[in-house]
C-alpha positions as CSV (number, residue, x, y, z in Angstrom):
1,M,-148.1,75.9,-54.9
2,S,-150.1,74.3,-52.1
3,N,-147.5,71.4,-51.8
4,L,-144.6,73.9,-51.7
5,F,-146.3,75.8,-48.9
6,K,-146.9,72.6,-46.9
7,S,-143.4,71.4,-47.4
8,K,-141.9,74.8,-46.2
9,A,-144.3,74.8,-43.2
10,L,-143.4,71.2,-42.3
11,T,-139.7,72.1,-42.5
12,F,-140.2,75.2,-40.4
13,F,-142.0,73.2,-37.6
14,A,-139.4,70.5,-37.6
15,F,-136.7,73.1,-37.1
16,V,-138.6,74.8,-34.3
17,L,-139.1,71.4,-32.6
18,L,-135.4,70.6,-32.9
19,L,-134.4,74.0,-31.5
20,S,-136.8,73.8,-28.6
21,S,-135.6,70.3,-27.6
22,T,-131.9,71.5,-27.7
23,V,-132.7,74.6,-25.5
24,Q,-134.7,72.4,-23.1
25,A,-131.8,69.9,-22.7
26,Q,-129.3,72.7,-22.1
27,T,-131.6,74.3,-19.5
28,S,-132.1,70.9,-17.7
29,A,-128.4,70.2,-17.7
30,S,-127.6,73.6,-16.1
31,K,-130.0,72.9,-13.2
32,T,-128.4,69.6,-12.3
33,K,-126.5,69.6,-9.1
34,P,-123.1,68.0,-8.9
35,I,-123.0,64.5,-7.3
36,A,-122.0,64.9,-3.6
37,S,-119.9,61.6,-3.6
38,P,-119.1,60.7,-7.3
39,R,-117.7,57.3,-8.1
40,D,-114.0,57.3,-8.7
41,S,-111.4,54.6,-9.3
42,V,-107.7,53.9,-9.5
43,S,-105.9,51.0,-11.1
44,G,-102.4,49.9,-11.9
45,M,-99.7,47.3,-11.4
46,I,-98.1,46.5,-8.1
47,G,-95.5,43.9,-8.7
48,R,-97.1,41.5,-11.2
49,A,-100.7,42.0,-10.1
50,T,-103.1,44.5,-11.6
51,I,-105.0,46.2,-8.7
52,S,-108.2,48.2,-9.1
53,I,-110.1,50.1,-6.5
54,N,-113.6,51.6,-7.2
55,Y,-115.1,53.8,-4.6
56,G,-117.5,56.7,-3.8
57,A,-115.4,59.8,-3.2
58,P,-117.1,62.0,-0.5
59,S,-115.9,65.5,0.3
60,L,-115.4,67.1,3.7
61,R,-117.5,70.1,2.9
62,G,-116.4,71.8,6.2
63,R,-117.2,68.7,8.3
64,K,-114.9,66.7,10.6
65,I,-115.4,63.1,9.4
66,L,-112.9,60.7,11.0
67,G,-113.6,60.2,14.7
68,V,-116.9,62.2,14.5
69,I,-119.2,61.3,11.6
70,E,-117.3,58.1,11.2
71,P,-116.5,57.2,14.8
72,Y,-113.3,55.4,15.7
73,G,-113.6,51.7,16.5
74,K,-116.7,51.2,14.2
75,V,-116.7,49.5,10.8
76,W,-116.9,52.0,8.0
77,R,-117.5,51.4,4.3
78,A,-114.2,53.1,3.3
79,G,-115.9,55.4,0.8
80,A,-119.5,56.5,0.1
81,N,-122.6,55.0,-1.2
82,A,-122.0,51.5,-2.8
83,A,-119.3,49.4,-1.0
84,T,-115.8,50.1,-2.1
85,I,-114.5,47.4,-4.4
86,F,-110.9,46.1,-4.4
87,I,-109.9,43.7,-7.3
88,T,-106.6,41.9,-7.8
89,D,-105.9,39.6,-10.7
90,K,-103.1,37.7,-8.9
91,D,-102.6,36.4,-5.4
92,I,-100.8,39.2,-3.4
93,M,-99.3,39.6,0.0
94,V,-101.0,42.4,2.0
95,E,-99.1,43.6,5.0
96,G,-97.4,40.1,4.9
97,Q,-100.6,38.1,4.7
98,K,-101.9,36.3,1.6
99,L,-104.9,37.6,-0.3
100,P,-106.1,35.4,-3.1
101,A,-106.8,36.9,-6.5
102,G,-110.4,38.1,-6.6
103,K,-112.9,40.8,-6.0
104,Y,-113.6,42.1,-2.5
105,S,-115.5,44.8,-0.7
106,L,-113.2,47.0,1.3
107,F,-114.1,48.2,4.7
108,A,-112.1,49.8,7.5
109,I,-112.2,50.4,11.2
110,P,-110.6,53.8,11.8
111,G,-108.6,54.5,14.9
112,E,-106.5,57.4,16.2
113,R,-103.4,55.1,16.4
114,E,-104.2,52.2,14.1
115,W,-106.7,51.2,11.5
116,Q,-108.0,47.8,10.5
117,V,-108.5,47.3,6.8
118,I,-111.0,44.5,5.9
119,F,-111.2,42.6,2.6
120,N,-114.7,40.9,2.4
121,S,-115.8,38.4,-0.2
122,Q,-119.4,39.8,-0.4
123,T,-119.6,42.3,-3.2
124,G,-122.3,44.3,-4.9
125,Q,-124.0,45.5,-1.8
126,W,-124.8,49.1,-0.7
127,G,-122.1,50.2,1.7
128,I,-124.5,50.6,4.6
129,R,-127.6,48.8,5.9
130,K,-130.2,49.5,8.6
131,N,-128.8,49.1,12.1
132,P,-130.4,45.9,13.5
133,D,-129.7,47.0,17.0
134,G,-131.4,50.4,16.9
135,P,-131.7,53.6,14.9
136,G,-129.4,54.7,12.1
137,A,-127.2,52.7,9.7
138,V,-124.1,50.5,10.0
139,A,-121.6,49.4,7.4
140,A,-122.8,46.4,5.4
141,D,-119.8,44.3,6.3
142,D,-120.7,40.6,7.1
143,P,-117.8,39.5,9.3
144,S,-118.4,35.9,8.4
145,K,-117.3,36.8,4.9
146,D,-114.1,38.7,5.9
147,V,-111.2,37.1,4.0
148,L,-108.4,39.2,5.4
149,V,-108.2,41.8,8.2
150,I,-104.9,43.7,8.5
151,T,-103.8,46.4,10.9
152,V,-101.9,49.5,9.7
153,K,-100.8,52.8,11.2
154,P,-102.2,56.1,10.0
155,V,-99.8,58.8,8.8
156,K,-100.4,62.5,9.1
157,A,-101.0,64.1,5.7
158,G,-101.8,67.5,4.3
159,P,-105.5,68.4,4.2
160,T,-107.4,66.4,1.5
161,E,-111.0,67.6,0.7
162,R,-112.1,64.6,-1.3
163,L,-111.4,61.0,-0.3
164,T,-108.9,59.5,-2.6
165,Y,-107.2,56.1,-3.1
166,T,-103.7,56.1,-4.5
167,L,-101.5,53.3,-5.8
168,D,-97.7,53.1,-6.0
169,D,-95.1,50.3,-6.3
170,K,-95.4,49.6,-2.5
171,G,-99.1,49.3,-2.2
172,F,-102.2,51.5,-1.9
173,A,-103.3,54.3,0.4
174,L,-106.6,55.8,1.5
175,V,-106.1,59.6,1.8
176,W,-108.7,61.9,3.3
177,E,-109.0,64.8,5.7
178,D,-105.5,64.9,7.4
179,V,-104.6,61.2,7.3
180,K,-103.1,58.7,4.9
181,I,-103.7,55.0,5.5
182,P,-100.9,53.2,3.7
183,V,-101.3,49.4,3.0
184,S,-98.2,47.5,1.7
185,I,-98.6,45.0,-1.1
186,L,-96.0,42.6,-2.4
């Protein structure tokens, strides 16, 4: 009888422990805040090349970003958090200039009338670094490792809350706030 009682007691305590762990996990999950700039990606074929873009997707959250938080004329990481990554498995022509197959960090210099898009061979870095010339942070672009810099014209677009990259058969585009930055690829 004593062994039966011990067996039932042990089973009961195991059940209570399992139940309390499940409740604790659900309570912790409900208190977790959503990530402000979650990672996102897009990939597909453009011509014969497979293109992938992996980026941090920040939201406007009522802020004016382009030209204010990200000033015109300054290098920007073209996303949030870790540097945006652009991968092509074949050599491609970007705005008429050759980009060899490979993996690149993608940066941009926004402007009201034109943008520069930078393909940089250094990858794996955080998208910003401490400003060596003063307070604050700057994009982690090392210009000596820029493989290709192209200039494109922004196009007005409908309001877009979260930064997005899109692909189509003509190239890719960065879409955010009220602009679309189209980049042609052949």
